[in-house]
mmCIF entry with sequence, helices, sheets and N, C-alpha, C, O atoms, coordinates in Angstrom:
data_MODEL
# 
_entry.id   MODEL 
# 
_entity.id                         1 
_entity.type                       polymer 
_entity.pdbx_number_of_molecules   1 
# 
_entity_poly.entity_id                      1 
_entity_poly.type                           'polypeptide(L)' 
_entity_poly.nstd_linkage                   no 
_entity_poly.nstd_monomer                   no 
_entity_poly.pdbx_seq_one_letter_code       MMTIASAATTFFMMRAVVVMVVFTAMIVVVVCVVVMVVMTAVLFFMVCHDDSFD 
_entity_poly.pdbx_seq_one_letter_code_can   MMTIASAATTFFMMRAVVVMVVFTAMIVVVVCVVVMVVMTAVLFFMVCHDDSFD 
_entity_poly.pdbx_strand_id                 A 
# 
loop_
_entity_poly_seq.entity_id 
_entity_poly_seq.num 
_entity_poly_seq.mon_id 
_entity_poly_seq.hetero 
1 1  MET n 
1 2  MET n 
1 3  THR n 
1 4  ILE n 
1 5  ALA n 
1 6  SER n 
1 7  ALA n 
1 8  ALA n 
1 9  THR n 
1 10 THR n 
1 11 PHE n 
1 12 PHE n 
1 13 MET n 
1 14 MET n 
1 15 ARG n 
1 16 ALA n 
1 17 VAL n 
1 18 VAL n 
1 19 VAL n 
1 20 MET n 
1 21 VAL n 
1 22 VAL n 
1 23 PHE n 
1 24 THR n 
1 25 ALA n 
1 26 MET n 
1 27 ILE n 
1 28 VAL n 
1 29 VAL n 
1 30 VAL n 
1 31 VAL n 
1 32 CYS n 
1 33 VAL n 
1 34 VAL n 
1 35 VAL n 
1 36 MET n 
1 37 VAL n 
1 38 VAL n 
1 39 MET n 
1 40 THR n 
1 41 ALA n 
1 42 VAL n 
1 43 LEU n 
1 44 PHE n 
1 45 PHE n 
1 46 MET n 
1 47 VAL n 
1 48 CYS n 
1 49 HIS n 
1 50 ASP n 
1 51 ASP n 
1 52 SER n 
1 53 PHE n 
1 54 ASP n 
# 
_struct_asym.id          A 
_struct_asym.entity_id   1 
# 
_struct_conf.conf_type_id            HELX_P 
_struct_conf.id                      HELX_P1 
_struct_conf.pdbx_PDB_helix_id       AA1 
_struct_conf.beg_label_comp_id       ILE 
_struct_conf.beg_label_asym_id       A 
_struct_conf.beg_label_seq_id        4 
_struct_conf.pdbx_beg_PDB_ins_code   ? 
_struct_conf.end_label_comp_id       PHE 
_struct_conf.end_label_asym_id       A 
_struct_conf.end_label_seq_id        53 
_struct_conf.pdbx_end_PDB_ins_code   ? 
_struct_conf.beg_auth_comp_id        ILE 
_struct_conf.beg_auth_asym_id        A 
_struct_conf.beg_auth_seq_id         4 
_struct_conf.end_auth_comp_id        PHE 
_struct_conf.end_auth_asym_id        A 
_struct_conf.end_auth_seq_id         53 
_struct_conf.pdbx_PDB_helix_class    1 
_struct_conf.details                 ? 
_struct_conf.pdbx_PDB_helix_length   50 
# 
_struct_conf_type.id          HELX_P 
_struct_conf_type.criteria    ? 
_struct_conf_type.reference   ? 
# 
loop_
_atom_site.group_PDB 
_atom_site.id 
_atom_site.type_symbol 
_atom_site.label_atom_id 
_atom_site.label_alt_id 
_atom_site.label_comp_id 
_atom_site.label_asym_id 
_atom_site.label_entity_id 
_atom_site.label_seq_id 
_atom_site.pdbx_PDB_ins_code 
_atom_site.Cartn_x 
_atom_site.Cartn_y 
_atom_site.Cartn_z 
_atom_site.occupancy 
_atom_site.B_iso_or_equiv 
_atom_site.pdbx_formal_charge 
_atom_site.auth_seq_id 
_atom_site.auth_comp_id 
_atom_site.auth_asym_id 
_atom_site.auth_atom_id 
_atom_site.pdbx_PDB_model_num 
ATOM 1   N N  . MET A 1 1  ? 16.051  27.392  23.415  1.00 0.00 ? 1  MET A N  1 
ATOM 2   C CA . MET A 1 1  ? 16.990  26.351  22.978  1.00 0.00 ? 1  MET A CA 1 
ATOM 3   C C  . MET A 1 1  ? 16.425  24.969  23.221  1.00 0.00 ? 1  MET A C  1 
ATOM 4   O O  . MET A 1 1  ? 15.750  24.726  24.220  1.00 0.00 ? 1  MET A O  1 
ATOM 5   N N  . MET A 1 2  ? 16.706  24.073  22.303  1.00 0.00 ? 2  MET A N  1 
ATOM 6   C CA . MET A 1 2  ? 16.221  22.681  22.454  1.00 0.00 ? 2  MET A CA 1 
ATOM 7   C C  . MET A 1 2  ? 17.215  21.872  23.264  1.00 0.00 ? 2  MET A C  1 
ATOM 8   O O  . MET A 1 2  ? 18.422  21.932  23.032  1.00 0.00 ? 2  MET A O  1 
ATOM 9   N N  . THR A 1 3  ? 16.698  21.123  24.206  1.00 0.00 ? 3  THR A N  1 
ATOM 10  C CA . THR A 1 3  ? 17.579  20.252  24.980  1.00 0.00 ? 3  THR A CA 1 
ATOM 11  C C  . THR A 1 3  ? 17.782  18.949  24.220  1.00 0.00 ? 3  THR A C  1 
ATOM 12  O O  . THR A 1 3  ? 17.144  18.691  23.200  1.00 0.00 ? 3  THR A O  1 
ATOM 13  N N  . ILE A 1 4  ? 18.701  18.128  24.756  1.00 0.00 ? 4  ILE A N  1 
ATOM 14  C CA . ILE A 1 4  ? 18.971  16.854  24.088  1.00 0.00 ? 4  ILE A CA 1 
ATOM 15  C C  . ILE A 1 4  ? 17.702  15.993  24.093  1.00 0.00 ? 4  ILE A C  1 
ATOM 16  O O  . ILE A 1 4  ? 17.389  15.335  23.100  1.00 0.00 ? 4  ILE A O  1 
ATOM 17  N N  . ALA A 1 5  ? 16.979  16.000  25.208  1.00 0.00 ? 5  ALA A N  1 
ATOM 18  C CA . ALA A 1 5  ? 15.759  15.186  25.325  1.00 0.00 ? 5  ALA A CA 1 
ATOM 19  C C  . ALA A 1 5  ? 14.711  15.609  24.321  1.00 0.00 ? 5  ALA A C  1 
ATOM 20  O O  . ALA A 1 5  ? 14.124  14.769  23.640  1.00 0.00 ? 5  ALA A O  1 
ATOM 21  N N  . SER A 1 6  ? 14.471  16.915  24.223  1.00 0.00 ? 6  SER A N  1 
ATOM 22  C CA . SER A 1 6  ? 13.451  17.364  23.265  1.00 0.00 ? 6  SER A CA 1 
ATOM 23  C C  . SER A 1 6  ? 13.867  17.110  21.838  1.00 0.00 ? 6  SER A C  1 
ATOM 24  O O  . SER A 1 6  ? 13.020  16.815  20.995  1.00 0.00 ? 6  SER A O  1 
ATOM 25  N N  . ALA A 1 7  ? 15.177  17.218  21.538  1.00 0.00 ? 7  ALA A N  1 
ATOM 26  C CA . ALA A 1 7  ? 15.658  16.937  20.188  1.00 0.00 ? 7  ALA A CA 1 
ATOM 27  C C  . ALA A 1 7  ? 15.443  15.448  19.891  1.00 0.00 ? 7  ALA A C  1 
ATOM 28  O O  . ALA A 1 7  ? 14.992  15.090  18.803  1.00 0.00 ? 7  ALA A O  1 
ATOM 29  N N  . ALA A 1 8  ? 15.764  14.590  20.852  1.00 0.00 ? 8  ALA A N  1 
ATOM 30  C CA . ALA A 1 8  ? 15.588  13.148  20.642  1.00 0.00 ? 8  ALA A CA 1 
ATOM 31  C C  . ALA A 1 8  ? 14.101  12.804  20.474  1.00 0.00 ? 8  ALA A C  1 
ATOM 32  O O  . ALA A 1 8  ? 13.731  11.973  19.646  1.00 0.00 ? 8  ALA A O  1 
ATOM 33  N N  . THR A 1 9  ? 13.266  13.460  21.278  1.00 0.00 ? 9  THR A N  1 
ATOM 34  C CA . THR A 1 9  ? 11.825  13.209  21.177  1.00 0.00 ? 9  THR A CA 1 
ATOM 35  C C  . THR A 1 9  ? 11.332  13.610  19.783  1.00 0.00 ? 9  THR A C  1 
ATOM 36  O O  . THR A 1 9  ? 10.596  12.866  19.134  1.00 0.00 ? 9  THR A O  1 
ATOM 37  N N  . THR A 1 10 ? 11.748  14.791  19.341  1.00 0.00 ? 10 THR A N  1 
ATOM 38  C CA . THR A 1 10 ? 11.359  15.267  18.023  1.00 0.00 ? 10 THR A CA 1 
ATOM 39  C C  . THR A 1 10 ? 11.831  14.299  16.944  1.00 0.00 ? 10 THR A C  1 
ATOM 40  O O  . THR A 1 10 ? 11.086  13.981  16.017  1.00 0.00 ? 10 THR A O  1 
ATOM 41  N N  . PHE A 1 11 ? 13.095  13.826  17.072  1.00 0.00 ? 11 PHE A N  1 
ATOM 42  C CA . PHE A 1 11 ? 13.638  12.915  16.078  1.00 0.00 ? 11 PHE A CA 1 
ATOM 43  C C  . PHE A 1 11 ? 12.831  11.616  16.051  1.00 0.00 ? 11 PHE A C  1 
ATOM 44  O O  . PHE A 1 11 ? 12.498  11.121  14.974  1.00 0.00 ? 11 PHE A O  1 
ATOM 45  N N  . PHE A 1 12 ? 12.515  11.064  17.213  1.00 0.00 ? 12 PHE A N  1 
ATOM 46  C CA . PHE A 1 12 ? 11.765  9.809   17.254  1.00 0.00 ? 12 PHE A CA 1 
ATOM 47  C C  . PHE A 1 12 ? 10.347  9.982   16.731  1.00 0.00 ? 12 PHE A C  1 
ATOM 48  O O  . PHE A 1 12 ? 9.812   9.085   16.080  1.00 0.00 ? 12 PHE A O  1 
ATOM 49  N N  . MET A 1 13 ? 9.724   11.151  17.015  1.00 0.00 ? 13 MET A N  1 
ATOM 50  C CA . MET A 1 13 ? 8.375   11.438  16.518  1.00 0.00 ? 13 MET A CA 1 
ATOM 51  C C  . MET A 1 13 ? 8.402   11.497  14.977  1.00 0.00 ? 13 MET A C  1 
ATOM 52  O O  . MET A 1 13 ? 7.553   10.910  14.306  1.00 0.00 ? 13 MET A O  1 
ATOM 53  N N  . MET A 1 14 ? 9.398   12.220  14.437  1.00 0.00 ? 14 MET A N  1 
ATOM 54  C CA . MET A 1 14 ? 9.502   12.338  12.981  1.00 0.00 ? 14 MET A CA 1 
ATOM 55  C C  . MET A 1 14 ? 9.756   10.965  12.369  1.00 0.00 ? 14 MET A C  1 
ATOM 56  O O  . MET A 1 14 ? 9.183   10.616  11.337  1.00 0.00 ? 14 MET A O  1 
ATOM 57  N N  . ARG A 1 15 ? 10.625  10.191  13.023  1.00 0.00 ? 15 ARG A N  1 
ATOM 58  C CA . ARG A 1 15 ? 10.905  8.862   12.511  1.00 0.00 ? 15 ARG A CA 1 
ATOM 59  C C  . ARG A 1 15 ? 9.662   7.994   12.548  1.00 0.00 ? 15 ARG A C  1 
ATOM 60  O O  . ARG A 1 15 ? 9.410   7.231   11.616  1.00 0.00 ? 15 ARG A O  1 
ATOM 61  N N  . ALA A 1 16 ? 8.880   8.102   13.617  1.00 0.00 ? 16 ALA A N  1 
ATOM 62  C CA . ALA A 1 16 ? 7.628   7.315   13.711  1.00 0.00 ? 16 ALA A CA 1 
ATOM 63  C C  . ALA A 1 16 ? 6.682   7.728   12.609  1.00 0.00 ? 16 ALA A C  1 
ATOM 64  O O  . ALA A 1 16 ? 6.040   6.880   11.990  1.00 0.00 ? 16 ALA A O  1 
ATOM 65  N N  . VAL A 1 17 ? 6.586   9.037   12.353  1.00 0.00 ? 17 VAL A N  1 
ATOM 66  C CA . VAL A 1 17 ? 5.712   9.512   11.281  1.00 0.00 ? 17 VAL A CA 1 
ATOM 67  C C  . VAL A 1 17 ? 6.154   8.978   9.917   1.00 0.00 ? 17 VAL A C  1 
ATOM 68  O O  . VAL A 1 17 ? 5.331   8.560   9.102   1.00 0.00 ? 17 VAL A O  1 
ATOM 69  N N  . VAL A 1 18 ? 7.490   9.000   9.683   1.00 0.00 ? 18 VAL A N  1 
ATOM 70  C CA . VAL A 1 18 ? 8.008   8.488   8.413   1.00 0.00 ? 18 VAL A CA 1 
ATOM 71  C C  . VAL A 1 18 ? 7.696   6.992   8.272   1.00 0.00 ? 18 VAL A C  1 
ATOM 72  O O  . VAL A 1 18 ? 7.306   6.539   7.196   1.00 0.00 ? 18 VAL A O  1 
ATOM 73  N N  . VAL A 1 19 ? 7.869   6.224   9.360   1.00 0.00 ? 19 VAL A N  1 
ATOM 74  C CA . VAL A 1 19 ? 7.566   4.799   9.329   1.00 0.00 ? 19 VAL A CA 1 
ATOM 75  C C  . VAL A 1 19 ? 6.098   4.582   9.042   1.00 0.00 ? 19 VAL A C  1 
ATOM 76  O O  . VAL A 1 19 ? 5.748   3.698   8.261   1.00 0.00 ? 19 VAL A O  1 
ATOM 77  N N  . MET A 1 20 ? 5.238   5.362   9.652   1.00 0.00 ? 20 MET A N  1 
ATOM 78  C CA . MET A 1 20 ? 3.804   5.199   9.438   1.00 0.00 ? 20 MET A CA 1 
ATOM 79  C C  . MET A 1 20 ? 3.456   5.527   7.973   1.00 0.00 ? 20 MET A C  1 
ATOM 80  O O  . MET A 1 20 ? 2.665   4.820   7.350   1.00 0.00 ? 20 MET A O  1 
ATOM 81  N N  . VAL A 1 21 ? 4.044   6.591   7.436   1.00 0.00 ? 21 VAL A N  1 
ATOM 82  C CA . VAL A 1 21 ? 3.772   6.965   6.042   1.00 0.00 ? 21 VAL A CA 1 
ATOM 83  C C  . VAL A 1 21 ? 4.236   5.859   5.097   1.00 0.00 ? 21 VAL A C  1 
ATOM 84  O O  . VAL A 1 21 ? 3.522   5.480   4.169   1.00 0.00 ? 21 VAL A O  1 
ATOM 85  N N  . VAL A 1 22 ? 5.448   5.343   5.346   1.00 0.00 ? 22 VAL A N  1 
ATOM 86  C CA . VAL A 1 22 ? 5.953   4.261   4.492   1.00 0.00 ? 22 VAL A CA 1 
ATOM 87  C C  . VAL A 1 22 ? 5.089   3.023   4.587   1.00 0.00 ? 22 VAL A C  1 
ATOM 88  O O  . VAL A 1 22 ? 4.776   2.380   3.585   1.00 0.00 ? 22 VAL A O  1 
ATOM 89  N N  . PHE A 1 23 ? 4.708   2.700   5.817   1.00 0.00 ? 23 PHE A N  1 
ATOM 90  C CA . PHE A 1 23 ? 3.850   1.517   6.016   1.00 0.00 ? 23 PHE A CA 1 
ATOM 91  C C  . PHE A 1 23 ? 2.503   1.695   5.287   1.00 0.00 ? 23 PHE A C  1 
ATOM 92  O O  . PHE A 1 23 ? 2.017   0.772   4.633   1.00 0.00 ? 23 PHE A O  1 
ATOM 93  N N  . THR A 1 24 ? 1.909   2.896   5.410   1.00 0.00 ? 24 THR A N  1 
ATOM 94  C CA . THR A 1 24 ? 0.651   3.144   4.723   1.00 0.00 ? 24 THR A CA 1 
ATOM 95  C C  . THR A 1 24 ? 0.799   3.069   3.226   1.00 0.00 ? 24 THR A C  1 
ATOM 96  O O  . THR A 1 24 ? -0.062  2.518   2.540   1.00 0.00 ? 24 THR A O  1 
ATOM 97  N N  . ALA A 1 25 ? 1.912   3.634   2.696   1.00 0.00 ? 25 ALA A N  1 
ATOM 98  C CA . ALA A 1 25 ? 2.153   3.578   1.260   1.00 0.00 ? 25 ALA A CA 1 
ATOM 99  C C  . ALA A 1 25 ? 2.300   2.138   0.796   1.00 0.00 ? 25 ALA A C  1 
ATOM 100 O O  . ALA A 1 25 ? 1.786   1.777   -0.263  1.00 0.00 ? 25 ALA A O  1 
ATOM 101 N N  . MET A 1 26 ? 2.987   1.316   1.565   1.00 0.00 ? 26 MET A N  1 
ATOM 102 C CA . MET A 1 26 ? 3.173   -0.114  1.208   1.00 0.00 ? 26 MET A CA 1 
ATOM 103 C C  . MET A 1 26 ? 1.805   -0.799  1.138   1.00 0.00 ? 26 MET A C  1 
ATOM 104 O O  . MET A 1 26 ? 1.523   -1.563  0.215   1.00 0.00 ? 26 MET A O  1 
ATOM 105 N N  . ILE A 1 27 ? 0.954   -0.504  2.148   1.00 0.00 ? 27 ILE A N  1 
ATOM 106 C CA . ILE A 1 27 ? -0.368  -1.153  2.186   1.00 0.00 ? 27 ILE A CA 1 
ATOM 107 C C  . ILE A 1 27 ? -1.167  -0.747  0.951   1.00 0.00 ? 27 ILE A C  1 
ATOM 108 O O  . ILE A 1 27 ? -1.816  -1.578  0.315   1.00 0.00 ? 27 ILE A O  1 
ATOM 109 N N  . VAL A 1 28 ? -1.111  0.556   0.617   1.00 0.00 ? 28 VAL A N  1 
ATOM 110 C CA . VAL A 1 28 ? -1.866  1.072   -0.548  1.00 0.00 ? 28 VAL A CA 1 
ATOM 111 C C  . VAL A 1 28 ? -1.376  0.379   -1.812  1.00 0.00 ? 28 VAL A C  1 
ATOM 112 O O  . VAL A 1 28 ? -2.185  -0.042  -2.639  1.00 0.00 ? 28 VAL A O  1 
ATOM 113 N N  . VAL A 1 29 ? -0.049  0.253   -1.973  1.00 0.00 ? 29 VAL A N  1 
ATOM 114 C CA . VAL A 1 29 ? 0.524   -0.381  -3.168  1.00 0.00 ? 29 VAL A CA 1 
ATOM 115 C C  . VAL A 1 29 ? 0.062   -1.840  -3.241  1.00 0.00 ? 29 VAL A C  1 
ATOM 116 O O  . VAL A 1 29 ? -0.353  -2.309  -4.301  1.00 0.00 ? 29 VAL A O  1 
ATOM 117 N N  . VAL A 1 30 ? 0.136   -2.560  -2.110  1.00 0.00 ? 30 VAL A N  1 
ATOM 118 C CA . VAL A 1 30 ? -0.265  -3.972  -2.086  1.00 0.00 ? 30 VAL A CA 1 
ATOM 119 C C  . VAL A 1 30 ? -1.740  -4.113  -2.464  1.00 0.00 ? 30 VAL A C  1 
ATOM 120 O O  . VAL A 1 30 ? -2.109  -4.994  -3.240  1.00 0.00 ? 30 VAL A O  1 
ATOM 121 N N  . VAL A 1 31 ? -2.576  -3.238  -1.910  1.00 0.00 ? 31 VAL A N  1 
ATOM 122 C CA . VAL A 1 31 ? -4.019  -3.309  -2.199  1.00 0.00 ? 31 VAL A CA 1 
ATOM 123 C C  . VAL A 1 31 ? -4.252  -3.042  -3.680  1.00 0.00 ? 31 VAL A C  1 
ATOM 124 O O  . VAL A 1 31 ? -5.048  -3.739  -4.310  1.00 0.00 ? 31 VAL A O  1 
ATOM 125 N N  . CYS A 1 32 ? -3.572  -2.042  -4.252  1.00 0.00 ? 32 CYS A N  1 
ATOM 126 C CA . CYS A 1 32 ? -3.739  -1.727  -5.662  1.00 0.00 ? 32 CYS A CA 1 
ATOM 127 C C  . CYS A 1 32 ? -3.328  -2.915  -6.537  1.00 0.00 ? 32 CYS A C  1 
ATOM 128 O O  . CYS A 1 32 ? -4.032  -3.275  -7.481  1.00 0.00 ? 32 CYS A O  1 
ATOM 129 N N  . VAL A 1 33 ? -2.171  -3.524  -6.207  1.00 0.00 ? 33 VAL A N  1 
ATOM 130 C CA . VAL A 1 33 ? -1.692  -4.655  -6.987  1.00 0.00 ? 33 VAL A CA 1 
ATOM 131 C C  . VAL A 1 33 ? -2.682  -5.822  -6.906  1.00 0.00 ? 33 VAL A C  1 
ATOM 132 O O  . VAL A 1 33 ? -2.981  -6.454  -7.919  1.00 0.00 ? 33 VAL A O  1 
ATOM 133 N N  . VAL A 1 34 ? -3.187  -6.105  -5.705  1.00 0.00 ? 34 VAL A N  1 
ATOM 134 C CA . VAL A 1 34 ? -4.146  -7.201  -5.523  1.00 0.00 ? 34 VAL A CA 1 
ATOM 135 C C  . VAL A 1 34 ? -5.410  -6.897  -6.338  1.00 0.00 ? 34 VAL A C  1 
ATOM 136 O O  . VAL A 1 34 ? -5.922  -7.776  -7.031  1.00 0.00 ? 34 VAL A O  1 
ATOM 137 N N  . VAL A 1 35 ? -5.905  -5.680  -6.260  1.00 0.00 ? 35 VAL A N  1 
ATOM 138 C CA . VAL A 1 35 ? -7.125  -5.337  -7.015  1.00 0.00 ? 35 VAL A CA 1 
ATOM 139 C C  . VAL A 1 35 ? -6.908  -5.489  -8.515  1.00 0.00 ? 35 VAL A C  1 
ATOM 140 O O  . VAL A 1 35 ? -7.758  -6.025  -9.227  1.00 0.00 ? 35 VAL A O  1 
ATOM 141 N N  . MET A 1 36 ? -5.732  -4.999  -8.996  1.00 0.00 ? 36 MET A N  1 
ATOM 142 C CA . MET A 1 36 ? -5.446  -5.135  -10.425 1.00 0.00 ? 36 MET A CA 1 
ATOM 143 C C  . MET A 1 36 ? -5.370  -6.610  -10.850 1.00 0.00 ? 36 MET A C  1 
ATOM 144 O O  . MET A 1 36 ? -5.896  -6.988  -11.897 1.00 0.00 ? 36 MET A O  1 
ATOM 145 N N  . VAL A 1 37 ? -4.715  -7.430  -10.034 1.00 0.00 ? 37 VAL A N  1 
ATOM 146 C CA . VAL A 1 37 ? -4.583  -8.850  -10.376 1.00 0.00 ? 37 VAL A CA 1 
ATOM 147 C C  . VAL A 1 37 ? -5.955  -9.517  -10.376 1.00 0.00 ? 37 VAL A C  1 
ATOM 148 O O  . VAL A 1 37 ? -6.274  -10.287 -11.282 1.00 0.00 ? 37 VAL A O  1 
ATOM 149 N N  . VAL A 1 38 ? -6.764  -9.223  -9.364  1.00 0.00 ? 38 VAL A N  1 
ATOM 150 C CA . VAL A 1 38 ? -8.089  -9.845  -9.278  1.00 0.00 ? 38 VAL A CA 1 
ATOM 151 C C  . VAL A 1 38 ? -8.947  -9.402  -10.436 1.00 0.00 ? 38 VAL A C  1 
ATOM 152 O O  . VAL A 1 38 ? -9.620  -10.228 -11.053 1.00 0.00 ? 38 VAL A O  1 
ATOM 153 N N  . MET A 1 39 ? -8.943  -8.098  -10.753 1.00 0.00 ? 39 MET A N  1 
ATOM 154 C CA . MET A 1 39 ? -9.735  -7.607  -11.886 1.00 0.00 ? 39 MET A CA 1 
ATOM 155 C C  . MET A 1 39 ? -9.270  -8.257  -13.185 1.00 0.00 ? 39 MET A C  1 
ATOM 156 O O  . MET A 1 39 ? -10.095 -8.668  -14.001 1.00 0.00 ? 39 MET A O  1 
ATOM 157 N N  . THR A 1 40 ? -7.960  -8.352  -13.384 1.00 0.00 ? 40 THR A N  1 
ATOM 158 C CA . THR A 1 40 ? -7.446  -8.973  -14.600 1.00 0.00 ? 40 THR A CA 1 
ATOM 159 C C  . THR A 1 40 ? -7.888  -10.432 -14.696 1.00 0.00 ? 40 THR A C  1 
ATOM 160 O O  . THR A 1 40 ? -8.303  -10.895 -15.759 1.00 0.00 ? 40 THR A O  1 
ATOM 161 N N  . ALA A 1 41 ? -7.796  -11.156 -13.567 1.00 0.00 ? 41 ALA A N  1 
ATOM 162 C CA . ALA A 1 41 ? -8.162  -12.546 -13.557 1.00 0.00 ? 41 ALA A CA 1 
ATOM 163 C C  . ALA A 1 41 ? -9.665  -12.718 -13.838 1.00 0.00 ? 41 ALA A C  1 
ATOM 164 O O  . ALA A 1 41 ? -10.067 -13.612 -14.582 1.00 0.00 ? 41 ALA A O  1 
ATOM 165 N N  . VAL A 1 42 ? -10.492 -11.841 -13.227 1.00 0.00 ? 42 VAL A N  1 
ATOM 166 C CA . VAL A 1 42 ? -11.931 -11.923 -13.418 1.00 0.00 ? 42 VAL A CA 1 
ATOM 167 C C  . VAL A 1 42 ? -12.275 -11.621 -14.878 1.00 0.00 ? 42 VAL A C  1 
ATOM 168 O O  . VAL A 1 42 ? -13.063 -12.344 -15.488 1.00 0.00 ? 42 VAL A O  1 
ATOM 169 N N  . LEU A 1 43 ? -11.684 -10.549 -15.448 1.00 0.00 ? 43 LEU A N  1 
ATOM 170 C CA . LEU A 1 43 ? -11.962 -10.209 -16.858 1.00 0.00 ? 43 LEU A CA 1 
ATOM 171 C C  . LEU A 1 43 ? -11.518 -11.339 -17.763 1.00 0.00 ? 43 LEU A C  1 
ATOM 172 O O  . LEU A 1 43 ? -12.237 -11.728 -18.683 1.00 0.00 ? 43 LEU A O  1 
ATOM 173 N N  . PHE A 1 44 ? -10.312 -11.875 -17.495 1.00 0.00 ? 44 PHE A N  1 
ATOM 174 C CA . PHE A 1 44 ? -9.784  -12.980 -18.317 1.00 0.00 ? 44 PHE A CA 1 
ATOM 175 C C  . PHE A 1 44 ? -10.722 -14.170 -18.239 1.00 0.00 ? 44 PHE A C  1 
ATOM 176 O O  . PHE A 1 44 ? -11.035 -14.782 -19.260 1.00 0.00 ? 44 PHE A O  1 
ATOM 177 N N  . PHE A 1 45 ? -11.176 -14.508 -17.026 1.00 0.00 ? 45 PHE A N  1 
ATOM 178 C CA . PHE A 1 45 ? -12.073 -15.626 -16.827 1.00 0.00 ? 45 PHE A CA 1 
ATOM 179 C C  . PHE A 1 45 ? -13.397 -15.407 -17.562 1.00 0.00 ? 45 PHE A C  1 
ATOM 180 O O  . PHE A 1 45 ? -13.911 -16.321 -18.207 1.00 0.00 ? 45 PHE A O  1 
ATOM 181 N N  . MET A 1 46 ? -13.956 -14.178 -17.462 1.00 0.00 ? 46 MET A N  1 
ATOM 182 C CA . MET A 1 46 ? -15.217 -13.885 -18.127 1.00 0.00 ? 46 MET A CA 1 
ATOM 183 C C  . MET A 1 46 ? -15.053 -13.988 -19.655 1.00 0.00 ? 46 MET A C  1 
ATOM 184 O O  . MET A 1 46 ? -15.914 -14.546 -20.335 1.00 0.00 ? 46 MET A O  1 
ATOM 185 N N  . VAL A 1 47 ? -13.946 -13.449 -20.190 1.00 0.00 ? 47 VAL A N  1 
ATOM 186 C CA . VAL A 1 47 ? -13.739 -13.524 -21.635 1.00 0.00 ? 47 VAL A CA 1 
ATOM 187 C C  . VAL A 1 47 ? -13.618 -14.990 -22.069 1.00 0.00 ? 47 VAL A C  1 
ATOM 188 O O  . VAL A 1 47 ? -14.218 -15.387 -23.068 1.00 0.00 ? 47 VAL A O  1 
ATOM 189 N N  . CYS A 1 48 ? -12.853 -15.790 -21.333 1.00 0.00 ? 48 CYS A N  1 
ATOM 190 C CA . CYS A 1 48 ? -12.698 -17.216 -21.684 1.00 0.00 ? 48 CYS A CA 1 
ATOM 191 C C  . CYS A 1 48 ? -14.060 -17.906 -21.563 1.00 0.00 ? 48 CYS A C  1 
ATOM 192 O O  . CYS A 1 48 ? -14.422 -18.730 -22.403 1.00 0.00 ? 48 CYS A O  1 
ATOM 193 N N  . HIS A 1 49 ? -14.812 -17.562 -20.507 1.00 0.00 ? 49 HIS A N  1 
ATOM 194 C CA . HIS A 1 49 ? -16.127 -18.187 -20.301 1.00 0.00 ? 49 HIS A CA 1 
ATOM 195 C C  . HIS A 1 49 ? -17.047 -17.838 -21.473 1.00 0.00 ? 49 HIS A C  1 
ATOM 196 O O  . HIS A 1 49 ? -17.718 -18.710 -22.024 1.00 0.00 ? 49 HIS A O  1 
ATOM 197 N N  . ASP A 1 50 ? -17.074 -16.553 -21.850 1.00 0.00 ? 50 ASP A N  1 
ATOM 198 C CA . ASP A 1 50 ? -17.959 -16.134 -22.965 1.00 0.00 ? 50 ASP A CA 1 
ATOM 199 C C  . ASP A 1 50 ? -17.507 -16.820 -24.251 1.00 0.00 ? 50 ASP A C  1 
ATOM 200 O O  . ASP A 1 50 ? -18.348 -17.268 -25.031 1.00 0.00 ? 50 ASP A O  1 
ATOM 201 N N  . ASP A 1 51 ? -16.224 -16.909 -24.485 1.00 0.00 ? 51 ASP A N  1 
ATOM 202 C CA . ASP A 1 51 ? -15.723 -17.542 -25.708 1.00 0.00 ? 51 ASP A CA 1 
ATOM 203 C C  . ASP A 1 51 ? -16.141 -19.030 -25.734 1.00 0.00 ? 51 ASP A C  1 
ATOM 204 O O  . ASP A 1 51 ? -16.505 -19.570 -26.779 1.00 0.00 ? 51 ASP A O  1 
ATOM 205 N N  . SER A 1 52 ? -16.075 -19.671 -24.547 1.00 0.00 ? 52 SER A N  1 
ATOM 206 C CA . SER A 1 52 ? -16.429 -21.091 -24.533 1.00 0.00 ? 52 SER A CA 1 
ATOM 207 C C  . SER A 1 52 ? -17.906 -21.275 -24.805 1.00 0.00 ? 52 SER A C  1 
ATOM 208 O O  . SER A 1 52 ? -18.318 -22.287 -25.372 1.00 0.00 ? 52 SER A O  1 
ATOM 209 N N  . PHE A 1 53 ? -18.723 -20.277 -24.394 1.00 0.00 ? 53 PHE A N  1 
ATOM 210 C CA . PHE A 1 53 ? -20.168 -20.362 -24.674 1.00 0.00 ? 53 PHE A CA 1 
ATOM 211 C C  . PHE A 1 53 ? -20.451 -20.147 -26.148 1.00 0.00 ? 53 PHE A C  1 
ATOM 212 O O  . PHE A 1 53 ? -21.343 -20.774 -26.721 1.00 0.00 ? 53 PHE A O  1 
ATOM 213 N N  . ASP A 1 54 ? -19.685 -19.255 -26.754 1.00 0.00 ? 54 ASP A N  1 
ATOM 214 C CA . ASP A 1 54 ? -19.889 -18.975 -28.202 1.00 0.00 ? 54 ASP A CA 1 
ATOM 215 C C  . ASP A 1 54 ? -19.375 -20.087 -29.067 1.00 0.00 ? 54 ASP A C  1 
ATOM 216 O O  . ASP A 1 54 ? -19.469 -20.009 -30.292 1.00 0.00 ? 54 ASP A O  1 
# 
């Protein structure tokens, strides 16, 4: 049988894991968005630069 302490410990461990997973997912999403924005800006700049040269 699980005691109140072990149940609480398990609950907090699971909660910590969930928080870590959510935090990691947020970081991944932010990194992906930043990379997409930077790539779009670089491609846009290169296209404009090439057009200005032509």
